[in-house]
C-alpha positions as CSV (number, residue, x, y, z in Angstrom):
1,X,313.3,291.5,98.0
2,X,314.4,288.5,97.0
3,X,316.8,288.6,93.4
4,X,315.5,286.3,91.0
5,X,318.3,285.2,89.2
6,X,318.5,285.1,85.3
7,X,318.3,282.2,82.8
8,X,317.0,279.8,85.5
9,X,313.0,278.8,85.1
10,X,311.2,277.1,87.9
11,X,310.6,273.2,87.5
12,X,307.3,271.0,88.6
13,X,307.9,269.0,91.8
14,X,308.7,265.6,90.7
15,X,308.9,262.5,93.3
16,X,312.0,261.3,94.4
17,X,313.5,258.4,92.4
18,X,310.9,259.6,89.6
19,X,311.8,262.1,86.8
20,X,310.0,263.7,84.5
21,X,309.9,261.4,81.6
22,X,308.4,258.5,83.7
23,X,305.3,260.7,84.0
24,X,304.2,261.4,80.7
25,X,303.4,257.4,79.8
26,X,301.7,257.0,83.5
27,X,299.3,260.0,81.8
28,X,298.8,258.3,78.3
29,X,297.9,254.9,80.1
30,X,295.5,256.7,82.5
31,X,293.8,258.0,79.4
32,X,293.8,254.5,77.0
33,X,292.5,252.8,80.2
34,X,288.7,254.8,79.6
35,X,287.3,253.2,76.2
36,X,288.2,249.7,77.9
37,X,286.4,250.2,80.5
38,X,283.2,251.4,78.0
39,X,283.7,248.6,76.2
40,X,283.1,246.0,79.3
41,X,280.4,247.6,79.9
42,X,278.8,247.6,76.7
43,X,279.1,244.1,76.1
44,X,277.5,242.8,79.7
45,X,274.6,245.6,78.8
46,X,274.3,243.3,75.3
47,X,274.4,239.9,77.2
48,X,271.9,241.5,79.7
49,X,269.7,242.7,76.7
50,X,269.9,239.3,75.5
51,X,268.9,237.6,78.1
52,X,265.8,239.7,78.2
53,X,264.8,238.8,74.5
54,X,265.4,235.1,75.5
55,X,263.7,235.4,78.4
56,X,260.5,237.8,76.6
57,X,260.8,235.0,73.7
58,X,259.9,232.1,76.2
59,X,257.1,233.9,78.3
60,X,255.6,235.1,74.5
61,X,255.6,231.4,74.0
62,X,254.0,230.3,77.2
63,X,251.6,232.5,76.1
64,X,250.8,231.1,72.7
65,X,250.4,228.1,74.1
66,X,248.0,228.3,76.7
67,X,246.1,230.6,74.8
68,X,246.0,227.5,72.1
69,X,245.0,225.3,74.8
70,X,242.0,227.7,76.3
71,X,240.6,228.1,72.5
72,X,240.6,224.0,72.1
73,X,238.6,224.1,75.9
74,X,236.3,226.3,75.0
75,X,235.4,224.3,71.3
76,X,235.4,221.5,73.6
77,X,232.9,222.5,76.1
78,X,230.6,224.6,73.4
79,X,230.6,220.7,71.2
80,X,230.0,218.8,74.6
81,X,226.8,221.2,75.5
82,X,225.1,221.1,71.5
83,X,225.9,217.4,71.7
84,X,224.4,217.2,75.4
85,X,221.5,219.5,74.1
86,X,220.9,216.7,70.7
87,X,220.6,213.9,73.1
88,X,218.1,215.6,75.7
89,X,215.8,216.6,72.3
90,X,216.4,213.0,70.9
91,X,215.2,211.5,73.8
92,X,212.3,214.3,74.6
93,X,210.8,213.5,70.7
94,X,211.1,209.4,71.4
95,X,209.1,209.8,73.8
96,X,206.5,211.6,72.0
97,X,207.1,209.5,68.6
98,X,203.9,206.7,70.2
99,X,201.3,210.0,70.4
100,X,202.7,211.0,66.8
101,X,201.8,207.8,65.2
102,X,198.5,207.9,67.6
103,X,197.8,211.7,65.4
104,X,198.7,209.2,62.1
105,X,196.4,206.4,62.1
106,X,194.0,208.9,63.5
107,X,194.4,211.2,60.7
108,X,194.1,207.9,57.9
109,X,190.4,206.9,59.6
110,X,189.3,210.3,59.1
111,X,189.4,210.9,63.3
112,X,191.6,214.3,63.0
113,X,189.0,216.5,63.9
114,X,187.7,218.9,66.3
115,X,189.8,220.1,69.3
116,X,191.9,216.7,68.6
117,X,192.8,218.2,65.5
118,X,194.0,221.6,66.9
119,X,196.0,220.0,69.5
120,X,197.8,217.1,67.3
121,X,198.3,219.7,64.4
122,X,200.2,222.1,67.1
123,X,202.2,219.6,68.9
124,X,203.4,218.6,65.5
125,X,204.6,222.3,64.9
126,X,206.2,221.9,68.1
127,X,208.0,218.7,67.2
128,X,209.1,219.9,63.8
129,X,210.4,223.4,65.2
130,X,212.6,221.0,67.4
131,X,214.5,219.5,64.2
132,X,211.9,216.4,64.0
133,X,211.7,215.4,60.4
134,X,209.0,211.9,59.3
135,X,210.8,210.0,56.1
136,X,209.7,206.7,54.6
137,X,207.5,206.9,51.2
138,X,206.4,203.9,49.4
139,X,207.9,203.3,45.9
140,X,211.3,204.0,47.5
141,X,213.8,202.0,47.3
142,X,214.8,199.9,50.3
143,X,217.7,201.2,52.1
144,X,218.8,198.8,55.8
145,X,220.0,202.1,57.1
146,X,217.1,204.0,57.7
147,X,214.2,200.9,56.9
148,X,213.2,198.2,58.5
149,X,211.5,195.4,56.7
150,X,208.6,193.8,58.6
151,X,206.9,192.3,56.0
152,X,208.2,190.5,52.3
153,X,207.0,189.6,49.4
154,X,207.9,189.1,45.2
155,X,206.4,191.3,42.7
156,X,207.0,191.1,38.8
157,X,206.8,194.9,38.5
158,X,209.9,195.8,40.8
159,X,213.5,195.8,39.0
160,X,215.1,196.0,43.0
161,X,214.1,195.7,46.5
162,X,211.5,198.3,46.9
163,X,209.4,199.6,49.7
164,X,206.0,198.9,48.7
165,X,203.9,200.0,52.2
166,X,204.8,202.3,55.1
167,X,203.8,200.7,58.2
168,X,205.0,202.9,60.4
169,X,207.4,206.2,59.8
170,X,210.6,206.6,60.3
171,X,211.9,209.9,62.4
172,X,215.3,211.8,62.3
173,X,216.5,214.6,63.6
174,X,219.1,216.3,61.4
175,X,221.3,213.2,59.9
176,X,220.5,211.2,63.3
177,X,217.9,208.5,62.8
178,X,216.2,208.5,65.5
179,X,213.8,205.6,64.1
180,X,214.1,203.4,61.2
181,X,210.8,203.1,58.9
182,X,209.5,199.9,59.5
183,X,208.1,198.7,56.0
184,X,206.6,196.1,53.8
185,X,209.2,195.3,50.9
186,X,208.9,193.5,47.7
187,X,211.7,191.9,45.4
188,X,211.7,191.0,42.0
189,X,210.2,188.0,41.1
190,X,212.6,185.2,40.7
191,X,213.3,184.1,37.1
192,X,211.4,187.6,35.8
193,X,214.2,188.8,34.7
194,X,215.7,185.9,32.8
195,X,212.2,185.8,31.3
196,X,212.2,189.4,30.1
197,X,216.1,188.8,28.7
198,X,215.0,185.7,26.7
199,X,211.4,187.4,25.5
200,X,214.0,190.5,24.0
201,X,216.5,188.2,22.4
202,X,214.9,186.4,18.9
203,X,214.6,182.6,18.7
204,X,217.4,181.3,16.5
205,X,215.0,180.5,13.7
206,X,214.2,183.8,13.6
207,X,216.8,184.7,13.0
208,X,217.6,182.6,10.4
209,X,214.7,183.5,8.8
210,X,215.6,187.4,8.8
211,X,219.0,186.2,7.4
212,X,217.4,184.1,4.5
213,X,214.8,187.1,3.7
214,X,217.4,189.7,3.8
215,X,217.8,191.3,-0.3
216,X,219.0,189.5,-3.3
217,X,221.9,190.4,-5.2
218,X,220.8,191.2,-9.1
């Protein structure tokens, strides 16, 4: 049996050339290196997250732009579709205007009777459902944007250029005129307004007489 020498304790092995005091700072430096590594990793993750957010914002902006372009395309297609439909309807109704004129003349002359009346009224109903509107009345002021003057005269009983006869009615679809109303117009008689104004003014002699015939002061 070996005998232990009292008063001596075993010490850990220390590498040659190093003391026990050198081992303690080394352990402390290893413990401080761990937080520094975590900070670097966190910074990298934050940078990566910023890149993802930037890419997401760019993709969202692209999607919104494409959606706006698609909506504009749909509105443009719908507008073009309506315009094409209106043009097609207008062309069809324009071809029917002579027939409608014949129906109107037959009605004026009392010939709108029997089967012809039934067919004519059906045609007028269909044209009205398609948006065709007739305009032009005697006595309305002349408007060169919707009237076409074929005859001209003077009349003492009008104060402005007036439609005195509707030679051929006009037709429109909505706000679009497909044929102006062909009318006879009458203008005020030249000098009639001046003569009327002069007749309404008292003569100079009459004005003087009225002044002389005024009440006398006592």
